[in-house]
VEXNUZA-183616 format. One record per residue (C-alpha): x, y, z; residue in one letter. Coordinates in pm, 1 decimal. Example, Ala and Ser with C-alpha at 12.3 -4.5 7.8 and 13.67 -1.06 7.14 Angstrom:
<<1230.0 -450.0 780.0> 'a'>;
<<1367.0 -106.0 714.0> 's'>;
***
This chain:
<<5939.7 2160.7 13115.5> 'm'>;
<<6300.9 2042.8 13092.2> 'd'>;
<<6344.8 2237.7 12768.3> 'q'>;
<<6217.6 2557.2 12930.8> 't'>;
<<6455.6 2522.7 13226.9> 'v'>;
<<6743.6 2437.5 12993.2> 'e'>;
<<6670.4 2739.5 12768.4> 'a'>;
<<6653.0 2971.0 13072.4> 'a'>;
<<6982.3 2833.4 13201.1> 'a'>;
<<7150.1 2890.1 12862.7> 'q'>;
<<7010.6 3244.8 12844.3> 'q'>;
<<7136.4 3324.4 13195.9> 't'>;
<<7485.8 3188.7 13121.7> 's'>;
<<7516.9 3401.8 12803.2> 'r'>;
<<7440.1 3726.9 12981.7> 'r'>;
<<7740.4 3944.8 13070.7> 'l'>;
<<7797.3 4040.6 13432.3> 'p'>;
<<7681.1 4391.3 13523.3> 't'>;
<<8036.8 4512.9 13590.7> 'w'>;
<<8141.4 4407.3 13237.6> 'a'>;
<<7852.5 4599.3 13081.3> 'm'>;
<<7934.7 4910.1 13288.7> 'v'>;
<<8302.0 4883.1 13190.0> 'l'>;
<<8214.9 4842.7 12821.1> 'a'>;
<<7980.0 5142.5 12834.8> 'f'>;
<<8244.0 5355.1 13011.3> 't'>;
<<8508.3 5263.4 12752.3> 'l'>;
<<8266.7 5346.0 12470.7> 'l'>;
<<8189.5 5689.6 12619.4> 'v'>;
<<8564.0 5758.9 12669.0> 'a'>;
<<8638.3 5657.1 12309.5> 'f'>;
<<8359.9 5876.9 12172.3> 'l'>;
<<8491.7 6167.4 12382.0> 'g'>;
<<8840.3 6125.8 12232.9> 'l'>;
<<8696.2 6113.5 11881.4> 'v'>;
<<8490.7 6428.1 11951.0> 'y'>;
<<8787.5 6630.4 12080.8> 'f'>;
<<9011.9 6507.3 11799.4> 'g'>;
<<8757.6 6608.6 11536.0> 'l'>;
<<8695.5 6941.3 11707.0> 'r'>;
<<9067.6 7022.1 11701.2> 'n'>;
<<9113.6 6912.0 11340.7> 's'>;
<<8810.5 7112.7 11228.4> 'm'>;
<<8927.1 7424.5 11413.8> 'a'>;
<<9138.4 7530.3 11117.6> 'g'>;
<<9441.7 7750.8 11126.0> 'p'>;
<<9484.6 8042.2 11359.4> 'l'>;
<<9375.4 8377.7 11224.4> 's'>;
<<9594.4 8684.7 11202.0> 'i'>;
<<9487.1 8935.3 11466.4> 'g'>;
<<9351.9 8686.2 11717.6> 'q'>;
<<9522.4 8637.6 12054.8> 'p'>;
<<9812.7 8396.4 12016.7> 'a'>;
<<9790.5 8080.3 12225.8> 'p'>;
<<10000.8 8101.0 12542.1> 'k'>;
<<10243.8 7822.4 12622.7> 'f'>;
<<10546.0 7729.1 12827.8> 't'>;
<<10847.5 7566.7 12664.1> 'l'>;
<<11112.7 7378.1 12855.2> 'q'>;
<<11427.2 7407.8 12647.8> 't'>;
<<11679.9 7135.3 12583.7> 'f'>;
<<11918.1 7308.2 12825.6> 'd'>;
<<11660.5 7315.8 13107.2> 'g'>;
<<11532.8 7675.2 13083.3> 'q'>;
<<11160.7 7733.8 13114.9> 'v'>;
<<11027.1 7998.2 12875.4> 'v'>;
<<10673.7 8123.8 12930.2> 'd'>;
<<10547.1 8344.1 12645.7> 'v'>;
<<10341.9 8539.0 12902.1> 'r'>;
<<10672.0 8670.9 13037.1> 'd'>;
<<10766.6 8795.3 12689.3> 'l'>;
<<10471.1 9028.6 12637.3> 'e'>;
<<10578.6 9355.7 12480.1> 'g'>;
<<10824.9 9175.7 12252.0> 'k'>;
<<10794.3 9026.3 11906.3> 'i'>;
<<10805.5 8647.8 11941.5> 'i'>;
<<10892.6 8426.0 11644.0> 'l'>;
<<10779.7 8067.3 11709.4> 'v'>;
<<10924.1 7814.8 11465.0> 'n'>;
<<10798.2 7454.9 11457.8> 'f'>;
<<11064.7 7218.6 11319.2> 'w'>;
<<11195.6 6861.6 11334.9> 'a'>;
<<11534.9 6702.1 11276.1> 's'>;
<<11385.4 6468.9 11013.4> 'w'>;
<<11241.5 6761.7 10813.6> 'c'>;
<<11447.3 6855.4 10504.2> 'k'>;
<<11269.4 7192.3 10446.7> 'p'>;
<<11350.1 7276.3 10811.6> 'c'>;
<<11718.5 7231.5 10728.4> 'e'>;
<<11677.8 7471.8 10435.5> 'd'>;
<<11570.7 7756.2 10665.7> 'e'>;
<<11784.1 7674.2 10972.7> 'a'>;
<<12082.8 7893.8 10880.7> 'a'>;
<<11859.8 8190.3 10787.8> 'a'>;
<<11669.2 8167.9 11117.2> 'l'>;
<<11991.5 8156.8 11318.0> 'e'>;
<<12140.6 8448.8 11124.3> 'e'>;
<<11823.4 8653.2 11178.6> 'a'>;
<<11824.8 8566.1 11549.4> 'w'>;
<<12182.0 8689.5 11586.8> 'r'>;
<<12084.4 9012.4 11412.9> 'r'>;
<<11798.6 9083.3 11658.7> 'y'>;
<<11930.0 8924.4 11978.5> 'q'>;
<<12122.6 9222.7 12112.6> 'a'>;
<<11827.3 9462.9 12081.4> 'd'>;
<<11614.2 9249.5 12312.8> 'g'>;
<<11278.3 9335.2 12153.9> 'd'>;
<<11261.1 9021.0 11935.3> 'v'>;
<<11267.9 8664.8 12069.5> 'v'>;
<<11299.8 8345.2 11867.3> 'f'>;
<<11166.5 8015.5 12004.6> 'l'>;
<<11215.0 7679.8 11835.1> 'g'>;
<<10956.9 7410.0 11903.8> 'v'>;
<<11080.2 7061.6 11812.3> 'd'>;
<<10790.4 6854.4 11679.1> 'y'>;
<<10760.8 6472.5 11704.5> 'v'>;
<<11130.2 6400.2 11737.3> 'd'>;
<<11383.6 6224.3 11955.3> 't'>;
<<11595.3 6432.3 12188.4> 'e'>;
<<11925.8 6297.0 12057.5> 's'>;
<<11834.7 6371.5 11693.3> 'e'>;
<<11702.4 6716.4 11786.4> 'a'>;
<<12019.3 6803.9 11977.1> 'r'>;
<<12232.8 6684.9 11684.7> 'a'>;
<<12029.1 6908.4 11450.6> 'y'>;
<<12077.5 7212.9 11675.3> 'l'>;
<<12450.2 7146.2 11691.6> 'e'>;
<<12479.9 7082.4 11316.1> 'k'>;
<<12324.7 7420.4 11234.9> 'f'>;
<<12481.7 7599.5 11534.6> 'n'>;
<<12142.0 7718.4 11653.8> 'i'>;
<<12166.9 7935.0 11964.8> 't'>;
<<11813.4 8066.7 12021.4> 'y'>;
<<11599.6 7876.8 12276.6> 'p'>;
<<11466.0 7543.1 12152.2> 'n'>;
<<11274.9 7268.6 12326.3> 'g'>;
<<11066.2 6962.2 12256.9> 'p'>;
<<10692.4 6980.5 12206.5> 'd'>;
<<10607.0 6723.5 12470.9> 'l'>;
<<10286.9 6535.9 12386.5> 'k'>;
<<10245.4 6777.7 12091.8> 's'>;
<<10073.4 7019.7 12327.7> 's'>;
<<10211.8 7339.5 12170.1> 'i'>;
<<10157.9 7225.2 11811.6> 's'>;
<<9799.8 7134.3 11906.0> 'd'>;
<<9745.5 7487.6 12040.3> 'l'>;
<<9868.2 7629.6 11710.1> 'y'>;
<<9691.0 7359.1 11508.0> 'n'>;
<<9994.2 7310.2 11286.2> 'i'>;
<<9959.9 7097.6 10975.2> 's'>;
<<10327.4 7008.8 10938.5> 'g'>;
<<10679.1 7142.0 10971.4> 'v'>;
<<10824.5 7389.7 10922.8> 'p'>;
<<10564.6 7640.2 11029.1> 'e'>;
<<10636.3 7979.1 11181.2> 't'>;
<<10410.8 8211.4 11378.7> 'y'>;
<<10502.9 8561.2 11485.0> 'i'>;
<<10332.5 8712.1 11787.3> 'i'>;
<<10323.5 9089.7 11817.0> 'g'>;
<<10405.2 9290.7 12128.6> 'p'>;
<<10031.3 9307.4 12203.7> 'd'>;
<<10006.1 8926.1 12222.2> 'g'>;
<<9814.8 8882.1 11897.8> 't'>;
<<9917.4 8670.6 11603.1> 'l'>;
<<10070.2 8898.6 11340.8> 'k'>;
<<10215.6 8655.4 11087.4> 'y'>;
<<10192.2 8288.2 10993.8> 'a'>;
<<10395.7 8092.0 10743.1> 'k'>;
<<10355.3 7731.3 10638.1> 'k'>;
<<10674.4 7601.9 10484.1> 'g'>;
<<11030.8 7729.4 10508.7> 'p'>;
<<11154.4 8084.8 10487.1> 'f'>;
<<11343.1 8113.9 10159.3> 'l'>;
<<11605.4 8360.0 10285.3> 's'>;
<<11714.4 8574.4 10575.0> 'i'>;
<<11582.7 8873.6 10380.7> 'n'>;
<<11230.5 8729.3 10398.1> 'e'>;
<<11257.9 8696.3 10777.0> 'i'>;
<<11402.6 9045.8 10817.0> 'i'>;
<<11131.1 9198.3 10598.3> 'm'>;
<<10856.8 9047.7 10816.7> 'v'>;
<<11019.1 9118.3 11154.8> 'v'>;
<<11129.6 9470.6 11064.6> 'd'>;
<<10779.5 9541.9 10934.1> 'g'>;
<<10638.6 9439.5 11272.1> 'l'>;
<<10898.1 9642.1 11458.3> 'r'>;
<<10786.3 9946.7 11260.6> 'q'>;
<<10422.6 9878.3 11342.8> 'g'>;
<<10315.5 9715.7 11017.2> 'n'>;
<<10124.4 9390.7 11038.8> 't'>;
<<10180.1 9111.3 10792.2> 'g'>;
<<9942.6 8846.5 10673.1> 'a'>;
<<10174.0 8555.2 10620.2> 'g'>;
<<10155.0 8278.0 10369.1> 's'>;
***
């Protein structure tokens, strides 16, 4: 009889409290939810030309708030970059030169989205390349997640109708490449991107 009581006492002492089991179960469900949403986003693939472009708000480094919904009717070039990205440096001057070409007309807007960076390094990059079009950090990678980017640089061009007209992974090789795409969209031609 003593062995039975002793075995029951050992079994009772090894059992976790109910609150610990509920907590463990809750953490497991939360973890599985995160895995599910992460896999769903990674399996979503790139955005398709012609589909509605994801809407976002960007708070720039100088405190402006730019909502792409307010820019409907314009061509919007969205460039994802980072200060640590060497190919981003290769296209920086061409993007700025193209921006200055289109800025006065008002029908084309450039937005720079700084990806996984520090503010001080990003600001130094903007100053180094004398970039004047609106740029801001991608806080919590929320914008890059919407666009499902795979790296930097990547550029997406949204047409006046709010649909994605062009996508490019990698840097623009020249200002002429940028002008060819943007001018084609201004004239009503749609591009496919690379």
